[in-house]
KEKE-3310 file (N, C-alpha, C; in steps of 0.2 Angstrom, whole numbers, plus 5000, padded with zeros to 4 digits):
npx = (4553:4538:4535:4529:4514:4498:4489:4478:4468:4461:4451:4448:4440:4440:4431:4436:4433:4431:4424:4417:4411:4417:4427:4442:4452:4458:4454:4462:4464:4471:4472:4480:4471:4472:4477:4464:4455:4461:4457:4446:4439:4446:4435:4423:4425:4427:4413:4406:4411:4407:4393:4388:4395:4383:4372:4373:4372:4365:4353:4342:4345:4340:4334:4324:4319:4317:4302:4297:4299:4305:4322:4331:4336:4340:4349:4353:4341:4329:4326:4326:4314:4305:4303:4300:4312:4315:4304:4299:4307:4306:4292:4279:4283:4275:4265:4265:4265:4254:4245:4253:4257:4268:4280:4278:4275:4291:4297:4294:4299:4312:4316:4312:4324:4328:4341:4350:4339:4327:4319:4309:4300:4285:4286:4279:4283:4294:4306:4311:4324:4323:4332:4334:4339:4343:4347:4360:4363:4377:4375:4371:4359:4344:4337:4332:4330:4337:4337:4341:4338:4336:4336:4332:4328:4332:4345:4340:4329:4342:4347:4337:4337:4350:4345:4338:4344:4353:4344:4340:4350:4356:4344:4349:4358:4355:4344:4353:4360:4352:4347:4360:4360:4349:4352:4363:4358:4347:4354:4361:4352:4346:4355:4357:4348:4348:4361:4356:4349:4359:4367:4359:4358:4370:4369:4358:4365:4376:4370:4363:4374:4380:4370:4370:4383:4380:4374)
npy = (5156:5163:5157:5159:5157:5165:5180:5183:5199:5211:5225:5244:5256:5275:5287:5303:5318:5334:5349:5351:5336:5328:5313:5315:5308:5294:5287:5274:5259:5243:5229:5214:5201:5188:5177:5176:5174:5159:5155:5153:5145:5135:5132:5133:5121:5111:5112:5109:5095:5088:5093:5082:5071:5071:5070:5057:5048:5037:5039:5048:5065:5078:5097:5105:5121:5133:5135:5123:5122:5117:5118:5110:5097:5083:5069:5053:5042:5050:5048:5036:5030:5039:5051:5069:5078:5091:5098:5099:5108:5125:5120:5116:5104:5101:5102:5093:5081:5082:5068:5060:5057:5052:5057:5071:5072:5067:5078:5087:5084:5083:5097:5102:5100:5086:5073:5062:5056:5041:5032:5021:5017:5013:5013:5012:4997:4997:4999:5010:5019:5032:5046:5058:5074:5088:5105:5117:5135:5146:5151:5140:5138:5130:5129:5123:5107:5092:5078:5061:5051:5032:5017:5003:4991:4979:4976:4972:4960:4952:4949:4944:4933:4925:4927:4916:4904:4900:4897:4884:4878:4875:4868:4856:4854:4852:4841:4832:4830:4823:4813:4805:4804:4797:4783:4782:4781:4770:4760:4759:4754:4742:4735:4728:4720:4710:4705:4697:4687:4683:4677:4668:4659:4656:4648:4639:4633:4625:4616:4607:4602:4596:4586:4578:4571:4562:4553)
npz = (5152:5163:5178:5187:5197:5192:5203:5213:5214:5219:5212:5215:5206:5203:5196:5189:5187:5177:5175:5168:5167:5163:5161:5167:5173:5181:5197:5210:5216:5221:5229:5237:5236:5237:5246:5255:5243:5241:5254:5254:5241:5246:5256:5250:5243:5252:5258:5247:5248:5259:5261:5249:5257:5266:5258:5250:5261:5269:5276:5286:5290:5300:5306:5318:5321:5336:5335:5330:5316:5298:5295:5290:5281:5274:5265:5259:5262:5262:5248:5247:5254:5247:5252:5249:5253:5252:5250:5265:5270:5279:5286:5299:5309:5320:5314:5300:5305:5315:5317:5323:5338:5344:5339:5340:5355:5357:5351:5360:5373:5370:5368:5379:5385:5387:5383:5371:5366:5359:5348:5340:5324:5313:5296:5283:5276:5283:5295:5307:5313:5326:5334:5343:5347:5357:5350:5354:5356:5361:5373:5377:5377:5373:5358:5345:5338:5333:5320:5319:5306:5303:5292:5299:5297:5287:5295:5307:5300:5299:5310:5317:5310:5312:5327:5324:5317:5327:5339:5332:5332:5344:5347:5340:5347:5361:5357:5354:5365:5374:5368:5369:5384:5388:5379:5390:5399:5399:5395:5406:5414:5410:5411:5422:5423:5412:5415:5424:5419:5409:5419:5426:5414:5414:5426:5423:5412:5418:5426:5418:5411:5423:5426:5411:5416:5426:5419)
capx = (4546:4538:4531:4523:4507:4492:4487:4468:4467:4453:4456:4444:4442:4433:4434:4440:4430:4433:4418:4409:4409:4421:4432:4449:4457:4454:4460:4460:4466:4472:4471:4480:4467:4474:4477:4456:4451:4461:4454:4436:4438:4445:4430:4418:4425:4424:4407:4404:4412:4403:4386:4388:4394:4378:4366:4373:4370:4360:4348:4336:4347:4335:4333:4319:4318:4310:4295:4298:4299:4312:4327:4338:4335:4347:4351:4349:4337:4323:4323:4326:4306:4300:4299:4300:4315:4312:4294:4299:4310:4300:4287:4280:4283:4271:4258:4266:4264:4248:4241:4257:4258:4274:4286:4277:4277:4297:4300:4294:4303:4322:4315:4312:4328:4330:4347:4349:4331:4327:4311:4305:4292:4287:4285:4276:4284:4302:4306:4316:4327:4324:4338:4333:4346:4346:4353:4361:4367:4384:4374:4367:4352:4341:4336:4332:4330:4342:4337:4343:4333:4338:4332:4334:4323:4337:4347:4333:4329:4348:4348:4332:4339:4355:4344:4333:4348:4356:4340:4342:4358:4354:4339:4350:4364:4351:4341:4359:4363:4343:4348:4366:4356:4344:4356:4365:4350:4344:4360:4362:4343:4344:4359:4354:4344:4354:4366:4355:4349:4364:4369:4354:4356:4375:4368:4355:4368:4381:4364:4363:4380:4380:4366:4375:4390:4380:4370)
capy = (5157:5166:5151:5162:5156:5172:5178:5187:5206:5217:5233:5246:5263:5281:5292:5309:5322:5341:5354:5349:5330:5325:5310:5315:5302:5288:5283:5268:5255:5236:5225:5206:5195:5180:5172:5176:5170:5153:5148:5154:5143:5128:5133:5130:5112:5106:5112:5102:5086:5087:5090:5077:5065:5068:5071:5051:5046:5032:5040:5056:5070:5085:5101:5110:5126:5131:5135:5117:5125:5115:5122:5107:5090:5079:5061:5047:5038:5053:5046:5027:5030:5041:5058:5074:5084:5098:5101:5100:5116:5130:5120:5112:5097:5100:5100:5088:5075:5080:5063:5057:5059:5051:5061:5078:5072:5066:5085:5092:5082:5087:5103:5101:5097:5077:5071:5057:5052:5038:5028:5015:5019:5010:5019:5004:4988:4997:4999:5017:5018:5041:5048:5066:5079:5096:5109:5123:5142:5146:5152:5133:5139:5126:5133:5118:5099:5088:5073:5056:5044:5027:5013:4996:4985:4975:4976:4968:4956:4946:4950:4938:4926:4925:4922:4909:4898:4899:4891:4877:4876:4876:4861:4851:4851:4849:4834:4826:4828:4820:4806:4803:4804:4793:4781:4778:4780:4766:4755:4757:4752:4736:4730:4723:4712:4709:4701:4692:4682:4680:4674:4664:4655:4650:4641:4632:4627:4621:4610:4603:4597:4591:4579:4575:4567:4558:4549)
capz = (5154:5167:5181:5194:5196:5193:5210:5214:5214:5221:5211:5215:5205:5203:5189:5192:5182:5178:5180:5163:5168:5159:5166:5164:5177:5188:5205:5210:5223:5219:5234:5235:5239:5233:5252:5253:5239:5242:5261:5253:5238:5251:5261:5245:5241:5258:5260:5243:5250:5266:5254:5246:5258:5268:5253:5250:5267:5270:5283:5285:5295:5300:5308:5317:5328:5343:5333:5326:5308:5297:5293:5287:5277:5270:5264:5254:5265:5258:5242:5248:5256:5244:5253:5248:5259:5251:5254:5272:5273:5280:5286:5303:5310:5324:5307:5296:5310:5319:5317:5327:5347:5349:5336:5345:5361:5358:5350:5365:5377:5368:5368:5388:5388:5389:5380:5369:5365:5354:5347:5335:5323:5305:5289:5278:5277:5285:5303:5307:5321:5325:5338:5344:5350:5357:5346:5358:5357:5362:5379:5381:5376:5368:5350:5341:5338:5327:5321:5314:5305:5299:5290:5302:5294:5283:5300:5312:5298:5300:5319:5318:5304:5317:5331:5324:5317:5334:5340:5328:5333:5352:5349:5338:5351:5365:5356:5353:5372:5377:5366:5374:5391:5386:5379:5392:5406:5394:5396:5415:5418:5408:5413:5430:5423:5408:5418:5429:5414:5410:5424:5426:5408:5415:5431:5418:5406:5423:5430:5412:5410:5427:5425:5409:5417:5429:5415)
cpx = (4547:4533:4528:4515:4503:4490:4481:4471:4460:4455:4445:4444:4440:4436:4432:4436:4432:4425:4414:4406:4414:4427:4440:4454:4455:4458:4455:4463:4466:4475:4473:4477:4467:4473:4469:4454:4455:4456:4446:4435:4439:4439:4424:4418:4425:4417:4406:4404:4408:4393:4384:4389:4388:4372:4367:4374:4367:4356:4346:4339:4341:4336:4328:4321:4313:4305:4294:4296:4308:4315:4332:4334:4338:4346:4349:4340:4331:4320:4323:4318:4303:4299:4303:4306:4313:4307:4294:4304:4303:4292:4287:4279:4277:4261:4259:4266:4258:4245:4246:4262:4265:4279:4283:4280:4286:4300:4302:4296:4310:4319:4315:4319:4333:4335:4345:4343:4331:4322:4313:4300:4292:4282:4284:4279:4293:4301:4313:4315:4329:4327:4336:4336:4344:4349:4354:4367:4375:4381:4371:4360:4350:4337:4334:4330:4335:4339:4341:4340:4337:4335:4333:4332:4329:4342:4345:4332:4338:4350:4343:4333:4345:4351:4340:4337:4354:4352:4341:4346:4358:4349:4341:4357:4360:4347:4347:4359:4358:4347:4351:4363:4352:4347:4360:4364:4349:4348:4361:4357:4345:4351:4361:4350:4345:4358:4362:4353:4354:4368:4363:4355:4364:4373:4363:4359:4375:4375:4365:4368:4381:4377:4368:4379:4388:4374:4375)
cpy = (5158:5159:5153:5159:5164:5173:5183:5194:5209:5223:5237:5254:5268:5285:5299:5315:5331:5346:5351:5342:5326:5319:5310:5312:5298:5288:5277:5264:5247:5233:5218:5205:5189:5174:5171:5172:5161:5149:5149:5149:5135:5126:5130:5124:5108:5107:5108:5096:5084:5088:5084:5071:5064:5068:5062:5048:5041:5033:5047:5060:5078:5089:5105:5115:5128:5132:5128:5117:5119:5119:5117:5099:5088:5073:5056:5044:5041:5049:5039:5026:5034:5048:5061:5078:5089:5101:5102:5106:5122:5129:5116:5107:5097:5100:5094:5080:5075:5076:5059:5056:5059:5055:5068:5076:5071:5074:5088:5091:5084:5093:5108:5102:5091:5077:5065:5051:5048:5033:5023:5016:5014:5013:5011:4998:4991:4998:5005:5017:5028:5040:5056:5067:5087:5100:5117:5127:5141:5148:5146:5134:5134:5129:5130:5111:5097:5083:5066:5050:5038:5020:5004:4991:4976:4971:4970:4960:4949:4946:4942:4932:4922:4921:4913:4904:4897:4896:4884:4874:4872:4867:4855:4850:4848:4843:4828:4824:4825:4814:4802:4800:4797:4786:4777:4778:4774:4758:4751:4752:4744:4731:4726:4719:4707:4702:4696:4686:4678:4674:4666:4657:4651:4645:4637:4630:4622:4615:4607:4597:4594:4584:4577:4571:4560:4552:4544)
cpz = (5161:5169:5188:5193:5196:5204:5209:5218:5216:5219:5211:5211:5201:5199:5191:5188:5183:5179:5175:5164:5165:5163:5164:5167:5180:5192:5208:5215:5219:5226:5233:5238:5238:5241:5253:5250:5239:5248:5258:5244:5243:5256:5256:5243:5248:5259:5254:5244:5255:5262:5252:5249:5260:5265:5251:5257:5270:5276:5280:5290:5294:5304:5311:5322:5332:5342:5330:5319:5306:5292:5290:5286:5273:5271:5260:5255:5263:5254:5245:5249:5251:5246:5252:5253:5257:5253:5263:5275:5272:5285:5293:5305:5316:5318:5302:5300:5317:5320:5323:5332:5349:5347:5339:5352:5363:5356:5357:5372:5377:5367:5374:5390:5391:5382:5377:5367:5359:5352:5339:5332:5314:5301:5283:5279:5282:5292:5304:5315:5322:5334:5337:5347:5351:5355:5351:5356:5358:5370:5381:5380:5370:5361:5345:5343:5332:5328:5316:5315:5302:5298:5295:5301:5291:5291:5306:5309:5300:5305:5319:5315:5311:5323:5332:5322:5323:5339:5339:5329:5341:5353:5348:5343:5359:5364:5355:5360:5377:5372:5369:5379:5390:5384:5384:5399:5403:5396:5403:5415:5416:5409:5418:5426:5417:5410:5425:5425:5412:5415:5429:5419:5410:5422:5429:5413:5410:5426:5423:5412:5416:5427:5418:5409:5420:5427:5413)
residu = (ALA:ASP:THR:LYS:GLN:PRO:ARG:TRP:HIS:LEU:ALA:ARG:ALA:LEU:PRO:VAL:ARG:ASP:MET:SER:GLY:ARG:VAL:VAL:ARG:TRP:PHE:GLY:THR:CYS:THR:ASP:THR:HIS:GLU:GLN:LYS:MET:ILE:SER:ASN:GLU:ILE:LYS:GLN:LEU:LYS:GLN:ARG:ASN:ASP:ALA:ILE:VAL:ASP:ASN:LEU:ASP:ALA:MET:LEU:TRP:ALA:ILE:ASN:ARG:GLU:GLY:ILE:PHE:THR:PHE:ALA:GLU:GLY:ARG:GLY:TYR:ARG:THR:LEU:GLY:ILE:ASP:LYS:ASN:ALA:ARG:ILE:GLY:ARG:SER:ILE:PHE:GLU:LEU:TYR:ASP:ASN:ASP:PRO:SER:ILE:ILE:ASN:ASN:VAL:HIS:GLN:VAL:LEU:ASP:GLY:ILE:GLU:GLY:LEU:LYS:SER:ILE:ARG:HIS:PHE:GLY:THR:SER:ILE:LEU:GLU:CYS:HIS:TYR:SER:PRO:ILE:ARG:ASP:ASP:ALA:ASN:THR:ILE:ILE:GLY:VAL:ALA:GLY:VAL:VAL:MET:ASP:ILE:THR:GLU:ARG:LEU:ASN:LEU:GLU:GLU:GLN:ARG:THR:GLU:ALA:LEU:ILE:ARG:GLU:GLN:SER:ALA:ILE:SER:ALA:SER:LYS:LEU:LYS:THR:GLU:PHE:LEU:ALA:ARG:ALA:SER:HIS:GLU:LEU:ARG:THR:PRO:LEU:ASN:ALA:ILE:ALA:GLY:TYR:SER:ASP:LEU:LEU:ALA:SER:SER:GLU:LEU:ALA:ASP:ALA:ASN:GLN:GLU)
# end
């Protein structure tokens, strides 16, 4: 049995006609394109995997060009927050957020060359951490802005809970330490008068015993 794997080929053909226009023969070429086809399939599969990863990433990824037009918007974070990512493509960030000067200002700063800009903003009951980075071409010219937005609400709540637990633990330790120090100080301060009382009691007892002997 023939165990050879099929190979991809590209065939091209042109008809050869006689004086009356009738096709009398064909002239063609056949090119082995198997390697190119395999590479193309690998690139396609890689893109599909990357798209799946990005689409399920728990964040919002976006990119705009120099004019502020959205050219990219992906990530599960859009679905989580109920935002239509597709409605952003082709629209201007300056129009969508004309009532949010902080975002507009951040975008302008990055377009002017600021690197690694980060901000915190509220979206309903969620707290979002926004990262801005410039997009540069081969000549190192800034041609746009890329952004990553992550919902950090749960993380901040956990940090707050840990902080409160630590404060309670430290308060309990401090209270116990204060109690120990108070008892030690009280014991020390009471020891002197108690010793005096004990000594006086011994003196009285000795005096009574002497009187009894004289009788």
